[in-house]
matplotlib code that plots the C-alpha trace (Angstrom):
import matplotlib.pyplot as plt

x = [85.7, 83.8, 85.8, 85.5, 83.4, 85.5, 84.1, 86.6, 85.6, 87.6, 88.9, 89.6, 92.4, 96.0, 95.9, 92.5, 94.1, 97.0, 94.7, 92.6, 95.6, 96.7, 93.3, 91.2, 92.4, 92.0, 88.6, 85.3, 85.8, 83.3, 83.7, 81.8, 82.8, 81.5, 82.5, 82.6, 85.5, 85.8, 86.0, 84.7, 81.1, 80.7, 78.0, 78.1, 77.2, 78.8, 79.6, 78.1, 74.7, 74.0, 70.8, 72.4, 75.4, 73.6, 73.0, 76.8, 77.3, 74.8, 76.4, 79.9, 82.4, 85.1, 85.2, 88.4, 87.6, 89.9, 87.6, 88.5, 89.2, 93.0, 93.9, 95.9, 93.7, 90.7, 88.2, 86.8, 83.3, 84.8, 86.7, 83.5, 81.4, 83.9, 86.1, 83.7, 80.2, 81.4, 83.5, 80.5, 78.3, 80.7, 81.1, 77.3, 76.4, 78.9, 77.4, 73.9, 74.8, 76.7, 80.1, 82.7, 85.6, 86.5, 90.0, 90.2, 92.7, 93.8, 97.0, 100.4, 99.0, 97.3, 100.8, 103.0, 103.2, 105.6, 108.0, 108.2, 110.1, 113.7, 114.9, 112.1, 112.6, 116.3, 115.4, 112.7, 115.0, 117.9, 120.2, 121.2, 124.4, 122.4, 120.4, 121.4, 122.3, 119.1, 115.7, 112.0, 109.9, 106.3, 104.0, 100.3, 100.4, 101.8, 99.5, 98.0, 99.5, 97.7, 99.0, 96.2, 92.5, 93.0, 95.0, 92.3, 89.7, 91.8, 92.1, 88.3, 88.0, 90.2, 88.1, 84.9, 86.4, 87.1, 83.5, 82.0, 84.2, 83.4, 79.7, 79.0, 80.0, 82.5, 86.2, 88.0, 91.7, 93.2, 96.2, 98.3, 99.5, 102.8, 103.7, 102.6, 103.6, 102.7, 106.4, 106.8, 110.0, 110.7, 110.7, 113.7, 114.4, 111.3, 110.3, 113.3, 111.5, 107.8, 107.8, 105.6, 106.0, 103.1, 103.5, 103.9, 100.6, 98.8, 100.4, 99.3, 95.8, 95.7, 97.2, 94.5, 91.8, 93.2, 94.0, 92.6, 89.1, 90.8, 92.0, 88.8, 90.4, 93.9, 96.1, 99.2, 101.8, 102.5, 105.8, 108.4, 111.5, 113.2, 116.4, 115.3, 111.7, 110.5, 107.1, 107.4, 106.2, 107.1, 103.4, 102.3, 105.0, 103.9, 100.1, 99.6, 102.8, 103.6, 107.1, 107.9, 109.5, 111.0, 113.2, 113.7, 117.5, 117.4, 116.7, 119.7]
y = [59.8, 59.7, 60.4, 64.0, 64.5, 66.8, 68.3, 69.5, 72.0, 71.8, 68.3, 67.7, 70.4, 69.8, 70.8, 69.0, 65.8, 66.2, 66.9, 63.9, 61.6, 62.7, 62.8, 60.0, 57.4, 59.8, 61.4, 60.7, 62.7, 64.1, 66.5, 69.5, 69.7, 70.7, 67.3, 63.8, 62.8, 59.0, 57.0, 59.8, 60.8, 63.9, 66.5, 68.0, 71.7, 75.1, 77.2, 80.2, 78.7, 78.8, 76.8, 74.0, 73.6, 73.7, 69.9, 69.2, 70.9, 68.9, 67.0, 68.2, 69.1, 70.8, 72.4, 72.7, 75.4, 75.1, 75.8, 79.1, 80.7, 81.0, 80.2, 82.7, 85.1, 84.6, 87.4, 89.8, 88.2, 84.8, 86.0, 87.8, 84.7, 82.0, 83.8, 86.5, 85.1, 81.5, 82.2, 83.9, 80.9, 78.4, 80.4, 81.0, 77.4, 76.3, 78.7, 77.6, 73.9, 74.4, 73.5, 74.0, 75.2, 76.2, 76.0, 78.7, 78.5, 82.1, 82.8, 84.4, 86.7, 88.6, 89.9, 89.1, 92.7, 93.3, 91.7, 95.2, 96.5, 96.0, 93.5, 91.3, 92.1, 91.2, 87.9, 86.9, 87.8, 85.8, 88.8, 87.4, 89.4, 92.6, 91.4, 92.9, 90.7, 91.5, 92.4, 92.0, 89.3, 89.7, 88.0, 87.7, 91.2, 92.9, 95.1, 93.2, 94.1, 91.9, 91.0, 91.4, 91.1, 87.4, 88.6, 91.1, 88.4, 86.5, 89.6, 89.8, 86.2, 86.9, 89.9, 87.9, 85.2, 87.8, 89.1, 85.5, 84.6, 87.8, 87.5, 83.8, 80.6, 79.4, 79.1, 80.1, 79.6, 81.3, 79.8, 82.1, 79.3, 79.7, 78.2, 74.6, 73.1, 69.9, 69.2, 69.5, 71.6, 75.4, 77.3, 79.7, 82.3, 83.4, 79.8, 79.5, 82.0, 81.2, 77.5, 75.1, 71.4, 69.1, 67.3, 70.6, 72.0, 68.8, 68.8, 72.3, 71.6, 68.7, 70.8, 73.4, 70.8, 69.7, 73.1, 73.9, 75.3, 78.5, 79.3, 81.0, 83.1, 83.4, 83.8, 81.8, 82.1, 78.7, 78.0, 75.2, 75.6, 77.8, 79.6, 82.7, 82.8, 86.3, 85.2, 84.2, 80.7, 81.1, 81.9, 78.6, 76.8, 78.3, 78.0, 75.0, 73.0, 73.2, 71.8, 71.8, 68.6, 70.1, 73.0, 74.8, 74.8, 71.0, 71.7, 74.0]
z = [96.9, 93.6, 90.5, 89.2, 86.1, 83.8, 80.6, 78.0, 75.3, 72.1, 72.8, 69.1, 69.1, 69.8, 73.5, 73.9, 72.8, 75.1, 78.1, 77.2, 77.1, 80.5, 82.2, 80.8, 83.3, 86.3, 85.7, 84.0, 80.9, 78.4, 75.5, 74.2, 70.5, 67.2, 65.7, 67.3, 69.5, 69.1, 72.3, 74.6, 75.5, 73.3, 73.2, 69.8, 69.7, 69.0, 72.1, 70.5, 71.1, 74.9, 74.7, 72.7, 75.0, 78.4, 78.6, 78.3, 81.7, 83.8, 86.6, 85.7, 88.5, 86.4, 82.9, 81.0, 78.4, 75.4, 72.5, 70.7, 67.4, 67.1, 63.5, 61.5, 59.5, 61.7, 61.3, 64.0, 63.5, 64.2, 67.2, 68.5, 68.3, 69.3, 71.9, 73.3, 73.1, 73.3, 76.5, 78.1, 77.3, 78.8, 82.0, 82.2, 81.5, 84.1, 86.6, 85.9, 86.3, 89.6, 88.2, 90.9, 88.7, 85.2, 83.9, 81.1, 78.3, 78.2, 76.2, 76.4, 73.7, 76.6, 77.4, 74.5, 73.1, 76.0, 73.4, 72.0, 75.0, 76.1, 77.3, 76.2, 72.5, 72.8, 74.5, 72.0, 69.1, 70.5, 71.2, 74.6, 74.8, 75.1, 78.1, 81.5, 84.4, 86.2, 84.8, 85.8, 84.4, 83.2, 85.7, 86.7, 88.2, 85.1, 83.0, 80.1, 76.7, 74.2, 70.7, 68.1, 68.5, 69.5, 72.5, 73.3, 73.4, 76.0, 78.1, 77.9, 79.1, 82.1, 83.0, 82.6, 84.8, 87.5, 87.2, 87.5, 90.5, 92.3, 91.6, 91.9, 93.7, 91.1, 90.7, 87.5, 86.9, 83.8, 82.1, 79.9, 77.7, 75.8, 72.4, 72.3, 69.0, 67.2, 66.7, 70.5, 70.3, 70.4, 67.1, 67.3, 68.2, 70.1, 71.0, 73.3, 75.6, 75.2, 74.4, 76.5, 76.0, 75.4, 78.7, 80.6, 79.4, 80.2, 83.7, 84.6, 83.4, 85.8, 88.6, 88.0, 88.3, 91.6, 93.0, 96.5, 96.8, 98.2, 94.6, 93.5, 90.8, 89.6, 86.5, 85.7, 83.1, 81.5, 79.8, 80.2, 82.3, 79.7, 80.6, 78.6, 79.6, 80.3, 81.7, 85.3, 86.3, 90.0, 90.8, 89.2, 91.1, 94.5, 94.1, 91.9, 92.4, 88.8, 88.0, 84.3, 83.0, 79.9, 78.9, 75.6, 76.0, 75.5, 71.8, 71.1]

ax = plt.figure().add_subplot(projection="3d")
ax.plot(x, y, z, "-o")
ax.set_aspect("equal")
plt.show()
Protein backbone atom coordinates (compact mmCIF):
# COMPACT_ATOMS: atom_id res chain seq x y z
CA UNK A 1 0.00 0.00 0.00
CA UNK A 2 1.30 3.45 -0.92
CA UNK A 3 2.35 5.74 1.90
CA UNK A 4 -0.27 8.27 2.91
CA UNK A 5 0.42 11.85 1.94
CA UNK A 6 -0.23 14.00 5.01
CA UNK A 7 -0.37 17.80 4.98
CA UNK A 8 0.15 19.58 8.31
CA UNK A 9 -0.94 23.19 8.72
CA UNK A 10 0.92 25.15 11.38
CA UNK A 11 3.87 22.76 11.47
CA UNK A 12 6.15 25.45 12.91
CA UNK A 13 4.16 25.51 16.17
CA UNK A 14 4.79 23.38 19.26
CA UNK A 15 2.27 20.66 18.42
CA UNK A 16 3.19 20.83 14.74
CA UNK A 17 6.78 20.01 15.60
CA UNK A 18 5.73 17.11 17.81
CA UNK A 19 3.48 15.72 15.08
CA UNK A 20 6.26 16.04 12.52
CA UNK A 21 8.71 14.17 14.76
CA UNK A 22 6.31 11.26 15.22
CA UNK A 23 5.00 11.03 11.67
CA UNK A 24 7.81 11.94 9.28
CA UNK A 25 9.16 8.39 9.02
CA UNK A 26 5.68 6.90 8.55
CA UNK A 27 4.05 9.17 5.97
CA UNK A 28 4.97 11.52 3.15
CA UNK A 29 4.72 14.80 5.03
CA UNK A 30 4.27 18.31 3.71
CA UNK A 31 3.52 21.59 5.42
CA UNK A 32 1.24 24.56 4.85
CA UNK A 33 2.87 27.35 6.80
CA UNK A 34 3.37 31.09 6.68
CA UNK A 35 7.13 30.68 7.10
CA UNK A 36 9.48 27.98 5.81
CA UNK A 37 9.79 24.66 7.64
CA UNK A 38 13.35 23.39 7.07
CA UNK A 39 13.63 19.82 5.83
CA UNK A 40 9.97 19.47 4.78
CA UNK A 41 8.22 20.31 1.54
CA UNK A 42 6.44 23.52 2.52
CA UNK A 43 3.80 25.54 0.72
CA UNK A 44 4.07 29.06 2.12
CA UNK A 45 0.71 30.79 2.35
CA UNK A 46 -1.75 32.16 4.88
CA UNK A 47 -4.85 30.05 5.45
CA UNK A 48 -7.00 33.18 5.25
CA UNK A 49 -6.34 33.20 1.49
CA UNK A 50 -8.24 30.29 -0.08
CA UNK A 51 -6.84 30.82 -3.56
CA UNK A 52 -3.28 30.86 -2.23
CA UNK A 53 -3.57 27.65 -0.18
CA UNK A 54 -5.39 25.46 -2.72
CA UNK A 55 -2.22 24.04 -4.36
CA UNK A 56 -1.02 22.64 -1.00
CA UNK A 57 -3.96 20.21 -0.91
CA UNK A 58 -3.48 18.59 -4.32
CA UNK A 59 -2.85 14.84 -4.03
CA UNK A 60 -3.12 14.85 -0.23
CA UNK A 61 -4.81 11.96 1.64
CA UNK A 62 -5.06 13.45 5.14
CA UNK A 63 -4.81 17.00 6.46
CA UNK A 64 -3.82 17.71 10.06
CA UNK A 65 -5.13 21.22 10.71
CA UNK A 66 -3.20 22.79 13.58
CA UNK A 67 -2.82 26.39 12.39
CA UNK A 68 -4.78 28.85 14.54
CA UNK A 69 -4.55 32.10 16.46
CA UNK A 70 -4.18 31.10 20.09
CA UNK A 71 -1.77 33.58 21.66
CA UNK A 72 -2.81 35.54 24.76
CA UNK A 73 -4.26 38.93 23.87
CA UNK A 74 -5.22 37.96 20.34
CA UNK A 75 -7.87 40.29 18.90
CA UNK A 76 -11.31 39.38 17.58
CA UNK A 77 -10.18 40.41 14.08
CA UNK A 78 -7.27 37.96 14.27
CA UNK A 79 -9.50 35.18 15.59
CA UNK A 80 -12.03 35.86 12.84
CA UNK A 81 -9.45 35.62 10.08
CA UNK A 82 -7.28 32.81 11.44
CA UNK A 83 -9.77 30.58 13.25
CA UNK A 84 -13.05 31.18 11.43
CA UNK A 85 -12.19 32.09 7.84
CA UNK A 86 -8.99 30.04 7.95
CA UNK A 87 -10.77 26.94 9.25
CA UNK A 88 -13.39 27.19 6.52
CA UNK A 89 -10.68 27.58 3.89
CA UNK A 90 -8.83 24.48 5.08
CA UNK A 91 -12.01 22.38 5.08
CA UNK A 92 -13.11 23.74 1.70
CA UNK A 93 -9.72 23.28 0.05
CA UNK A 94 -9.65 19.73 1.44
CA UNK A 95 -13.09 19.02 0.02
CA UNK A 96 -12.21 20.44 -3.38
CA UNK A 97 -9.02 18.38 -3.57
CA UNK A 98 -10.70 15.11 -2.58
CA UNK A 99 -8.87 14.79 0.75
CA UNK A 100 -10.21 11.74 2.59
CA UNK A 101 -9.84 13.01 6.16
CA UNK A 102 -9.07 16.14 8.16
CA UNK A 103 -7.82 15.94 11.74
CA UNK A 104 -8.92 19.24 13.29
CA UNK A 105 -7.17 20.67 16.32
CA UNK A 106 -10.10 21.83 18.37
CA UNK A 107 -9.41 22.69 22.00
CA UNK A 108 -10.43 21.94 25.54
CA UNK A 109 -11.42 25.61 25.51
CA UNK A 110 -14.61 24.49 23.75
CA UNK A 111 -15.78 23.08 27.10
CA UNK A 112 -13.42 24.52 29.71
CA UNK A 113 -15.92 26.95 31.23
CA UNK A 114 -17.42 23.88 32.89
CA UNK A 115 -14.57 24.66 35.29
CA UNK A 116 -16.96 27.19 36.83
CA UNK A 117 -19.23 24.45 38.18
CA UNK A 118 -18.81 22.04 41.08
CA UNK A 119 -17.05 19.63 41.26
CA UNK A 120 -14.95 20.70 38.27
CA UNK A 121 -13.95 23.95 39.95
CA UNK A 122 -12.79 22.08 43.05
CA UNK A 123 -10.79 19.67 40.88
CA UNK A 124 -9.06 22.32 38.79
CA UNK A 125 -8.28 24.36 41.90
CA UNK A 126 -6.76 21.36 43.66
CA UNK A 127 -9.41 21.14 46.39
CA UNK A 128 -9.64 17.37 46.09
CA UNK A 129 -10.99 16.82 49.59
CA UNK A 130 -14.24 18.49 48.48
CA UNK A 131 -14.78 16.21 45.49
CA UNK A 132 -17.53 13.58 45.99
CA UNK A 133 -16.82 9.89 45.52
CA UNK A 134 -18.78 9.79 42.26
CA UNK A 135 -19.30 12.54 39.70
CA UNK A 136 -19.96 12.80 35.98
CA UNK A 137 -17.15 13.71 33.61
CA UNK A 138 -17.46 16.08 30.67
CA UNK A 139 -17.39 14.13 27.40
CA UNK A 140 -18.05 14.46 23.66
CA UNK A 141 -21.82 14.48 24.28
CA UNK A 142 -21.72 17.29 26.85
CA UNK A 143 -22.97 20.73 25.92
CA UNK A 144 -20.19 23.00 24.74
CA UNK A 145 -19.24 25.73 27.20
CA UNK A 146 -16.43 27.72 25.60
CA UNK A 147 -13.93 29.85 27.46
CA UNK A 148 -13.46 33.18 25.70
CA UNK A 149 -13.76 34.03 22.04
CA UNK A 150 -10.96 31.59 21.24
CA UNK A 151 -13.06 28.75 22.65
CA UNK A 152 -16.03 30.02 20.64
CA UNK A 153 -14.01 29.77 17.42
CA UNK A 154 -13.23 26.13 18.21
CA UNK A 155 -16.91 25.38 18.76
CA UNK A 156 -17.51 26.96 15.35
CA UNK A 157 -14.84 24.68 13.85
CA UNK A 158 -16.55 21.60 15.29
CA UNK A 159 -19.93 22.73 13.95
CA UNK A 160 -18.39 23.44 10.55
CA UNK A 161 -16.82 19.97 10.57
CA UNK A 162 -20.24 18.45 11.27
CA UNK A 163 -21.69 20.40 8.31
CA UNK A 164 -18.92 19.30 5.94
CA UNK A 165 -19.14 15.63 6.93
CA UNK A 166 -22.94 15.63 6.61
CA UNK A 167 -22.82 17.37 3.23
CA UNK A 168 -19.74 15.93 1.50
CA UNK A 169 -17.64 12.79 1.17
CA UNK A 170 -15.04 13.73 3.76
CA UNK A 171 -14.18 12.61 7.29
CA UNK A 172 -13.29 15.17 9.98
CA UNK A 173 -12.08 14.18 13.44
CA UNK A 174 -12.09 16.93 16.08
CA UNK A 175 -9.59 16.73 18.93
CA UNK A 176 -10.33 18.81 22.03
CA UNK A 177 -6.70 19.15 23.02
CA UNK A 178 -5.76 19.73 26.64
CA UNK A 179 -2.82 21.76 27.95
CA UNK A 180 0.29 20.82 25.96
CA UNK A 181 3.28 22.69 27.40
CA UNK A 182 6.81 23.38 26.16
CA UNK A 183 8.10 22.18 29.55
CA UNK A 184 6.16 18.94 29.02
CA UNK A 185 4.83 18.87 32.55
CA UNK A 186 1.57 19.98 34.19
CA UNK A 187 1.30 23.50 35.58
CA UNK A 188 -0.43 23.23 38.97
CA UNK A 189 -3.07 23.18 40.12
CA UNK A 190 -5.26 23.13 36.99
CA UNK A 191 -2.72 21.27 34.90
CA UNK A 192 -3.11 18.16 37.03
CA UNK A 193 -6.55 17.84 35.46
CA UNK A 194 -6.15 19.08 31.86
CA UNK A 195 -2.49 18.35 31.00
CA UNK A 196 -1.67 16.46 27.81
CA UNK A 197 1.90 15.28 27.34
CA UNK A 198 3.81 15.87 24.15
CA UNK A 199 3.93 12.22 23.19
CA UNK A 200 0.25 11.71 23.99
CA UNK A 201 -0.88 14.49 21.66
CA UNK A 202 1.35 13.15 18.89
CA UNK A 203 -0.02 9.64 19.50
CA UNK A 204 -3.66 10.65 19.16
CA UNK A 205 -3.00 12.58 15.97
CA UNK A 206 -1.52 9.42 14.47
CA UNK A 207 -4.43 7.34 15.79
CA UNK A 208 -6.83 9.81 14.14
CA UNK A 209 -5.05 9.55 10.81
CA UNK A 210 -5.34 5.76 10.98
CA UNK A 211 -8.93 5.63 12.30
CA UNK A 212 -11.33 3.42 10.29
CA UNK A 213 -13.20 4.94 7.38
CA UNK A 214 -16.39 4.43 9.40
CA UNK A 215 -15.31 7.33 11.65
CA UNK A 216 -16.73 10.05 9.45
CA UNK A 217 -17.20 12.65 12.19
CA UNK A 218 -16.39 12.55 15.86
CA UNK A 219 -15.13 14.62 18.77
CA UNK A 220 -12.55 13.39 21.27
CA UNK A 221 -11.29 14.88 24.51
CA UNK A 222 -7.50 14.65 24.68
CA UNK A 223 -5.65 14.69 27.98
CA UNK A 224 -3.10 12.33 29.48
CA UNK A 225 -3.93 9.58 31.97
CA UNK A 226 -4.54 12.10 34.75
CA UNK A 227 -6.05 10.92 38.02
CA UNK A 228 -8.04 14.16 38.35
CA UNK A 229 -9.04 14.60 34.71
CA UNK A 230 -12.63 15.84 34.43
CA UNK A 231 -12.68 15.38 30.64
CA UNK A 232 -13.48 11.81 29.68
CA UNK A 233 -10.99 10.07 27.37
CA UNK A 234 -12.83 6.73 27.32
CA UNK A 235 -14.42 7.58 23.95
CA UNK A 236 -10.96 8.11 22.43
CA UNK A 237 -9.85 4.80 23.92
CA UNK A 238 -12.83 2.91 22.50
CA UNK A 239 -12.93 4.43 19.01
CA UNK A 240 -9.32 5.37 18.27
CA UNK A 241 -7.40 2.99 20.52
CA UNK A 242 -5.80 5.92 22.33
CA UNK A 243 -3.77 4.81 25.35
CA UNK A 244 -1.98 7.67 27.10
CA UNK A 245 1.62 6.98 28.01
CA UNK A 246 1.91 9.75 30.60
CA UNK A 247 0.10 10.95 33.71
CA UNK A 248 0.09 14.28 35.51
CA UNK A 249 0.44 12.59 38.91
CA UNK A 250 3.97 11.53 37.96
CA UNK A 251 4.91 15.20 38.47
CA UNK A 252 3.57 15.70 41.99
